[in-house]
C-alpha positions in Angstrom: -70.4 -51.3 113.7 -68.5 -51.9 116.9 -65.6 -54.5 118.3 -64.9 -54.4 122.1 -62.5 -56.3 123.7 -62.9 -57.8 127.2 -60.9 -60.0 129.5 -61.9 -63.2 129.9 -60.8 -64.6 133.3 -61.0 -68.5 133.7 -61.2 -70.2 137.1 -62.1 -73.7 138.7 -65.3 -73.1 140.4 -65.2 -69.7 141.6 -66.1 -67.2 138.5 -69.7 -66.8 140.3 -67.9 -65.6 143.6 -65.1 -63.6 141.7 -67.8 -61.9 139.6 -69.9 -60.7 142.3 -67.1 -59.0 143.9 -65.9 -57.4 140.6 -69.5 -56.2 140.1 -69.9 -54.9 143.6 -66.4 -53.1 143.4 -67.3 -51.3 140.3 -71.1 -50.6 140.8 -72.1 -53.1 138.1 -74.3 -56.3 137.3 -73.4 -59.9 136.9 -75.1 -62.0 133.8 -74.2 -65.7 134.3 -75.1 -68.8 132.0 -74.2 -72.0 133.6 -73.7 -75.4 131.8 -76.7 -76.6 132.9 -78.2 -73.6 131.5 -77.2 -74.6 128.4 -78.1 -78.5 128.7 -76.2 -80.0 131.1 -78.3 -82.5 133.5 -78.6 -80.4 136.5 -77.5 -83.0 138.6 -74.2 -83.7 137.1 -70.7 -82.6 138.8 -70.2 -79.0 137.3 -73.6 -78.2 136.1 -73.6 -75.2 138.3 -70.5 -73.9 137.2 -70.1 -70.7 135.3 -69.9 -71.4 130.8 -70.2 -67.8 130.0 -70.3 -65.1 133.2 -69.7 -60.9 132.4 -69.4 -58.1 135.1 -70.6 -54.9 133.4 -70.9 -51.3 135.0 -72.4 -48.5 133.3 -68.9 -46.7 133.7 -67.5 -48.8 131.1 -66.1 -51.6 133.2 -66.5 -55.4 132.0 -64.8 -58.7 132.7 -65.7 -62.1 131.6 -65.1 -65.1 133.4 -65.7 -69.1 133.1 -65.5 -71.8 135.3 -62.9 -74.7 133.6 -64.4 -77.8 133.7 -62.3 -80.7 135.2 -59.5 -81.0 137.6 -56.9 -77.6 137.6 -54.1 -78.0 135.0 -50.9 -78.6 136.0 -48.9 -75.6 136.7 -46.0 -75.3 135.1 -47.4 -76.4 131.6 -48.8 -73.3 130.6 -50.4 -72.5 126.8 -52.7 -75.4 126.6 -56.3 -74.6 125.3 -58.2 -77.6 123.7 -61.9 -78.9 123.3 -62.6 -82.3 125.3 -66.0 -83.8 125.7 -67.4 -80.4 124.0 -66.0 -78.5 126.4 -62.8 -76.0 126.3 -60.2 -76.9 128.7 -57.3 -74.5 129.4 -54.5 -74.0 131.9 -54.7 -70.8 131.2 -55.5 -67.9 133.4 -57.2 -65.7 131.0 -58.2 -65.0 127.4 -58.8 -61.8 125.7 -62.4 -61.9 123.8 -63.3 -59.7 121.2 -67.3 -59.0 120.4 -69.0 -57.5 117.1 -72.3 -56.5 116.4 -72.1 -58.4 113.1 -70.9 -61.9 111.9 -68.7 -60.0 108.8 -67.0 -57.6 111.7 -65.6 -60.8 113.9 -64.9 -63.1 110.6 -62.5 -59.9 109.9 -61.0 -60.6 113.0 -60.7 -64.1 112.9 -59.6 -64.2 109.4 -56.7 -61.6 110.8 -55.7 -63.6 113.9 -56.0 -67.3 112.2 -52.5 -67.2 110.0 -50.1 -69.4 112.3 -52.9 -69.9 115.4 -54.2 -73.4 116.8 -58.4 -73.2 116.2 -59.8 -74.2 119.3 -63.4 -74.1 118.2 -63.9 -72.9 114.9 -65.6 -69.7 114.3 -69.4 -70.8 113.9 -73.2 -70.8 115.5 -73.5 -71.7 118.8 -76.0 -71.9 121.5 -75.7 -68.3 123.0 -74.3 -66.5 119.7 -74.9 -66.6 115.8 -71.2 -66.8 115.7 -68.6 -68.0 118.4 -64.8 -69.5 117.7 -61.8 -69.8 119.7 -58.2 -69.6 118.6 -54.5 -69.3 119.9 -52.4 -67.7 118.0 -49.0 -67.8 117.0 -47.3 -66.1 119.9 -49.7 -68.2 122.3 -52.6 -65.9 123.0 -56.0 -67.5 123.2 -58.8 -65.2 122.0 -62.6 -66.1 122.0 -64.4 -64.0 119.3 -68.0 -63.8 119.2 -71.4 -62.0 117.9 -73.1 -59.6 120.3 -76.8 -60.9 120.9 -79.5 -58.5 122.5 -79.5 -60.5 125.8 
């Protein structure tokens, strides 16, 4: 079993460019999934945005990125992360991502964080993982937890 934590950066249309820069700077590769890849009509506004992005290098460097849908949240209202129309909307500049090898392993971390937390998305199967969930803990930190897949 193995758990990894990764900084998960949130952008407003710049996730692809940021990932490319980080991968180039560290000798890594980019893996990116767009909203269109997960079923949004290709001609819809924001369909080419990154819903799941990762820059990773053999030297251990890893950073994830996401294009937050919709307009940029107003500055001065930190701490808001919510589900709206099936998408995660946030004004936070980053999340902490925890990825495990098994659902049991991820669920144990979830169970440790959920007391006093606001659940943004319950831990359950998703289009890209056998287990994915998001919560904001009682200290205001948003955590994204998922089970690693082969791809």
